[in-house]
N, C-alpha and C positions, 0 to 999 in steps of 0.2 A: 504494499499500498504508500511505502515512502517512496517508491517512482510511480508507482497510477494516478496519485493525486496530484502532483505537480504536472503530470500529462494533461491529466483528465482540464486545471485551469485552463495552460497556455491553448489548449484545444478551444477552450469555450472562449476565450477571453479573443483568440485569434480572428474566431469566428464574428463575434459579434462586432470587434472593430472594424473588420469587411463590411459587414452589412450594413452599418454604419455609414458608412465613404460612400457606398452606392444610394443607398436610403435612408437619408440624414433629416428623418422624420421621426414623432414620435411613435413607439418608445426607443425606437435603435438611440438617437442620438442623445436623449438622459442618460442611457445605460453607457456609451460610449463616455459621456462626460464623467458619470462617478468612476468609469472605469481608467480615464487619465487620470483624476484626483489621486486614487489607489498606485498609478504609476510615481504620481509625481512623491508622494508618501515614501512608497519605496526605497525608489532614489536618492529621500532625503537619507534613507536608516544605513542604506547601500554606502552613502559616502561618507558616514559616521564612521560604521567600519571599514574604508580603506584608511580613511585618516588614523584610526587606530591601531591598523597593519604597518602603515606605514614610518607611524611614528615607533613603533614598539622596534622594527625590524634596527632603524637607525640608531633608537637608543640602545641596543644590544652591539652595534657596531663600536659605538662609544663607549661600551665597558670591558669591551673584551679588547678594545683600542685595537681592530684589525686594519687589515689594509685600506685606506681611504678615509680614516675615522673623524678627519679634519673636518670632511665633508660633508660627512653627518651630522658634527657639532654645529655647523653654520646652520644645515637646514632645518635643523631642530628648534635651534635660536630665535633661527627668524622667524620661522612658525607659529612658535607661542606669544613670540613680542607683536605681529602681525595680528595677531588673533585677540589677543588682548585688547589689541590699541583698536580695534574693530569693535568689541563688545564695548568698551569705553564710549566710542563714537557714536553708537546705536542706543546706548543710555542717554547721551547729552540729546541726542538730535533726535528725540522718540522715533529710532527704527530707520530711520534717514543716515544710514552710517556715512556715507560717500558724498554727502551737502557739501558747498567749497566751504572751507573755513576749519570744519574739523581735523584730526589728526591724520584721521585715516584717508583723508581725500589728501591731504600732504603727502603720507606717506607712498601712496600711488602716483602722484603725479611728478613729484620728485627723486622717487626710488623704482617703483616698478615699470613705469613705462622708459624711463634713462635705458634701465638694463634690457629691457626688451628690445630696444633700438640698438643696442649692442651687441643682442643676438645676433638677430636680424641681418648686420653688419658683415659681424661674423660666417654666416648663413653665408653672405654672399662671395664671399672667397670662396667656401667649400665648393659653392656649386661653382665659381668659374674653372676651379678646379678638377672637378669632375668632368666639365664640359670637353675643358680641354684633353682629356683621354677619350671621352666621346667621341670626339669630332676630328679624332686622328686620319685625316685622308688615305687608308689605306684601301677601299675596299668603295663601291660605286655607290653603297645605299651612305654608307658615312661622308662621300664625295657630297652628296647632294643635299645631304642633311645641313654639314659645315656649309656648304655655300647659300641655303636659307636661314640657318641663325646669321650668317656677318650681315647678310640681306639686310634680316626682319633688326637688328641691332643697331645697324647703319642708320634706316629709315627710321628709327626712335631721337636720334641725335637731334637737337634740335637746327643746328647750322646745315644738316639734309633740307629743311625745308623753302629753301631760297634755290631760285630760279632756276641754278645750275646744275643741284642736286636733285632736282624737285622729282625725278623718277624712281630715285631710289627708296623715298618718301609715302612716293601712287606704289612703287610694287610690293614695297613692304604693305601697306593699307589692302592692297588686293591678297597677297601670302596671308594677313590675318583672318579677314571676312569668307574666302571661300577653300584653300585648300586644308589650311587648317582650322576652320568650324566644322568642314567636313570629317576630319578623323577625330575632332572634339566629340560630335555628334554620335560617331560609332562607339565609341569609346563610354559612352553617359549611356547608349544605348544597350550596351553589352552589362556594364555597371549596373544598371537594372532589371537586366533581366537577372542578372545573379544574385540580388537584393530578393528578387521575388522566388527564383528559385529555393534559396536556402530559408523564405521566410512558411513556405510550403512544407518544407522539408521539417522547420517546427511547431508549426499548427499540427502538423499528421502525426507529430510524434515518432520520423523515422532520426533526426537531429539531435542528441540525446546529450550532447557532450557538455550541456551547462547541468545536469545532472550530480556530474562525478565528481 
């Protein structure tokens, strides 16, 4: 029964949401709203479990002083600090913790955003390195990919919008809106079909890895 009950609940919930999507009328839409509220509640508890698991793992690293325990110490310190700041800001501004002028808003505006920008800047160098390795013109496909990438990147540079280099900008726009869009739509269709197939497998009880 420990395996059958989750399968039954998954099947009934999936069928109810599926019907409510195509028949958005009573009582199906009301059932959908109730199930979505429960999903939000369960997601909240899952988040708490994830936080507990994360902190327990890193605190264990700190106690044992395993490799990289300093990073665990930094993560734990800042997690507790930001969490405490968020609680006090929420109490001070009656639930609106990100109100301009609050301490949490200061932390977010002057710490989180600059750190995120730094991470994206570092990511740009990793992408450039990966692109250099991927675009080596050893085969025809790699050569075409290299030419298209160079033309698109040059077409996005502001200096290429003048009259002399305007053809590069126009070719870049054509490439982005026609060949690139066709490939993108094909990928999105494949992703949608894969998600639909996986949803059916979960609803019908064929895919049971979430029970392990």
